[in-house]
C-alpha positions in Angstrom: 0.0 0.0 0.0 2.8 2.4 0.3 3.9 2.0 -3.0 0.2 2.5 -4.2 0.2 5.6 -2.0 3.2 7.0 -3.5 2.4 6.2 -7.0 -1.1 7.8 -6.6 0.2 10.8 -4.9 2.3 11.7 -8.1 -1.0 12.4 -9.7 -3.4 13.5 -6.7 -2.9 15.7 -4.0 -3.6 14.0 -0.6 -7.1 15.3 -0.5 -8.2 14.2 -3.7 -6.7 10.7 -3.1 -8.8 10.8 0.1 -12.0 11.6 -2.1 -11.6 9.2 -4.7 -10.4 6.4 -2.7 -13.4 6.8 -0.1 -15.9 6.6 -3.4 -14.0 3.3 -4.2 -14.0 1.8 -0.7 -17.8 2.9 0.0 -18.8 1.0 -3.4 -16.6 -2.1 -2.4 -18.2 -2.1 1.2 -21.6 -1.9 -0.3 -20.9 -4.6 -2.9 -19.9 -6.9 -0.1 -23.1 -6.3 1.7 -25.1 -6.8 -1.3 -23.2 -10.1 -1.8 -24.0 -11.2 1.7 -27.7 -10.0 1.5 -27.4 -7.4 4.2 -27.9 -4.3 2.1 -31.4 -3.7 3.6 -29.5 -3.3 6.9 -27.9 -0.2 5.9 -30.7 2.4 6.1 -31.8 1.2 9.7 -28.3 1.1 10.9 -27.8 4.7 9.2 -30.8 5.9 11.3 -30.0 4.2 14.5 -26.3 5.0 14.7 -25.7 8.1 12.8 -24.0 9.8 15.6 -21.2 7.2 16.2 -21.0 6.7 12.5 -20.2 10.6 12.0 -17.7 10.5 15.0 -16.0 7.2 13.7 -16.0 8.3 10.3 -14.3 11.7 11.1 -11.6 10.0 12.6 -11.3 7.0 10.1 -11.2 7.5 7.0 -11.3 11.4 7.0 -8.8 12.6 9.6 -6.3 9.3 9.6 -6.0 9.0 5.7 -5.8 12.7 5.2 -3.0 13.1 7.3 -1.3 9.6 6.5 -1.4 10.8 2.8 0.1 14.1 3.7 2.8 12.4 5.3 3.3 10.0 2.3 3.3 13.3 0.3 6.2 15.0 2.1 8.4 11.7 3.2 9.8 8.7 1.1 7.8 5.9 1.1 10.1 3.7 3.1 10.3 6.3 5.9 6.5 6.8 6.1 5.7 3.2 6.0 8.1 2.4 8.7 6.8 5.1 10.9 3.3 3.9 10.5 4.1 0.5 12.1 4.2 2.0 15.4 0.7 2.4 15.5 0.4 -0.9 17.4 2.7 0.4 20.2 0.7 3.8 20.3 -2.5 1.9 21.0 -1.0 0.0 23.9 0.2 3.3 25.3 -3.1 5.2 24.9 -4.8 2.1 26.5 -3.2 3.1 29.7 -5.3 6.5 30.3 -8.2 5.4 28.1 -8.7 1.9 29.2 -7.1 2.1 32.4 -4.8 -0.7 31.6 -1.6 -1.0 33.2 1.7 0.0 31.8 4.2 -3.1 31.8 7.9 -3.2 31.7 7.8 -4.8 28.2 5.6 -1.8 26.9 8.3 0.6 28.0 11.3 -1.7 26.3 9.0 -1.8 23.0 8.6 2.1 23.2 12.2 2.8 23.5 13.0 0.4 20.6 10.1 1.6 18.3 11.1 5.2 18.7 14.8 4.8 18.6 13.7 3.1 15.1 11.6 6.3 14.2 14.4 8.5 15.2 17.0 6.5 13.0 14.8 6.6 10.1 13.8 10.1 10.3 17.4 11.5 10.8 18.6 9.0 8.2 21.1 7.7 10.6 22.5 10.9 12.0 21.3 10.5 15.8 23.7 13.1 17.0 22.7 16.1 15.0 18.8 15.2 14.7 19.0 16.8 11.1 15.4 15.1 10.3 14.7 14.7 6.4 11.4 16.2 7.0 9.9 17.4 10.3 6.7 18.1 9.3 6.3 14.8 7.5 7.8 13.1 10.5 5.0 15.0 12.8 2.0 14.0 10.3 3.3 10.3 10.2 3.2 10.3 14.0 0.0 11.9 14.3 -1.7 9.4 12.0 -0.6 6.6 14.4 -2.3 8.3 17.1 -5.4 8.5 15.5 -5.5 5.1 14.3 -4.8 3.7 17.6 -7.5 6.1 19.1 -10.0 4.8 16.5 -9.4 1.1 17.3 -9.5 1.9 21.2 -12.9 3.9 20.7 -13.8 0.7 18.7 -13.8 -1.4 21.7 -17.2 0.3 22.8 -18.5 0.1 19.2 -21.8 -1.8 19.1 -22.1 -1.8 15.2 -21.5 -5.0 13.3 -17.9 -4.4 11.9 -18.4 -4.4 8.1 -21.7 -2.3 8.6 -20.1 0.0 10.9 -17.1 0.5 8.4 -19.6 1.0 5.5 -21.4 3.8 7.5 -18.1 5.4 8.5 -17.6 5.8 4.7 -20.9 7.1 4.0 -20.5 9.7 6.8 -16.8 10.5 5.7 -17.4 11.1 2.0 -19.2 14.6 2.4 -16.3 15.8 4.7 -13.8 14.8 2.2 -15.9 16.5 -0.5 -16.4 19.6 1.4 -12.4 19.9 2.1 -11.6 19.4 -1.6 -14.3 22.2 -2.5 -12.8 24.7 0.3 -9.5 24.0 -1.0 -10.3 24.1 -4.7 -9.2 20.8 -5.4 -12.3 19.6 -7.3 -10.7 19.7 -10.7 -10.1 17.1 -13.5 -7.3 14.8 -12.8 -5.4 12.3 -14.4 -6.9 8.8 -15.2 -3.8 7.5 -13.7 -4.4 9.2 -10.3 -8.1 8.0 -10.3 -6.9 4.2 -10.9 -4.5 4.5 -8.1 -7.4 5.8 -5.9 -9.5 3.0 -6.9 -6.8 0.6 -6.1 -6.2 2.1 -2.5 -10.0 2.6 -1.5 -11.0 -1.1 -2.7 -8.3 -2.9 -1.2 -6.3 -0.9 1.6 -9.5 0.7 2.8 -12.2 -2.1 1.8 -11.5 -5.6 0.9 -8.5 -6.1 3.1 -10.3 -5.0 6.1 -13.1 -7.6 5.6 -10.7 -10.4 4.8 -8.7 -9.8 7.9 -12.2 -10.0 10.0 -12.7 -13.2 8.3 -9.2 -14.5 9.0 -9.7 -13.6 12.6 -12.9 -15.6 12.7 -11.6 -18.6 11.2 -8.3 -19.1 12.6 -7.5 -21.0 15.7 -4.6 -19.0 16.7 -4.7 -15.4 16.3 -1.2 -15.0 17.4 -0.2 -17.1 14.4 -1.7 -14.9 11.8 -0.9 -11.9 13.8 2.8 -12.7 13.0 2.2 -11.9 9.4 2.7 -8.2 10.3 6.4 -9.0 10.5 6.5 -10.2 6.8 4.8 -6.8 5.2 7.2 -4.2 5.9 10.0 -6.2 4.0 7.5 -7.0 1.1 6.7 -3.3 1.1 10.3 -2.1 1.0 10.7 -4.6 -2.0 7.8 -2.9 -3.9 8.9 0.5 -2.9 12.4 -0.3 -4.5 11.1 -2.0 -7.5 8.1 0.3 -8.5 8.7 3.5 -7.0 12.3 3.6 -7.4 13.6 4.9 -4.2 17.0 3.7 -3.0 16.4 1.7 0.4 18.6 3.7 2.9 20.6 1.6 5.5 19.3 3.9 7.9 15.4 2.7 7.2 16.6 -1.0 7.4 18.1 -0.4 10.7 15.4 2.0 12.0 12.7 -0.6 10.9 14.5 -3.4 12.5 14.3 -1.7 16.0 10.5 -1.1 15.3 9.9 -4.4 14.5 12.0 -5.5 17.8 9.7 -3.4 19.5 6.6 -4.6 18.4 7.9 -8.5 18.9 9.0 -7.5 22.5 5.3 -6.4 23.1 4.2 -9.4 21.5 5.9 -11.7 23.9 4.6 -10.1 26.7 1.0 -11.0 25.6 1.8 -14.5 24.6 
């Protein structure tokens, strides 16, 4: 997805990518509900849960993806995607004040490893001078992890069925994206390549992938076993970033990503 984001942003602004991807995702989710024979549930759920749907939709996809795409627009894809992996740690840290969960020793070690990795990537290995490649991009990438983690923590209290709830989120978020583009003068004709990229991002990153993950969680006998697949995706992602985007993968990115994955692994060992 990091590759898809970066290629799409060569033809679209972050807000335009959010708008067109949201349309594609909403259509993908509606098609899933039609396939499941549950499309009639949308309107009653819309009427019953409009307040929750507006709140969740404003966080994700609107604010989260707008900020994430802005970060990808400012940073090399290899840096943005690596920093984005710290959302799992951010969720554990936010669970302390929001869910009253205790902060364990492994959480502290995980935070140290992960954010050392972030500093390594953002400074491109120059930890002594803190010469960040793009401070604004770094800040936005970290804010996106905060929003994503907050969204999933709030979801622990969400009573809506997951696929239906996500569909409603996009239904309420779409007017926000449209209004944002209108205010900033971005409702203009765009390249078909940008539209194609947005459709791919919306259908897969925001739509089908989420539903497939839900099905995987229901079918598996070991959540930990499939959760381990997160450690494969950044390596695959870096390959596509090198092969398709054409970025030279920095040694500092590999080292920083190693620290981030070590932090996530440290946190995971604690849970298991």
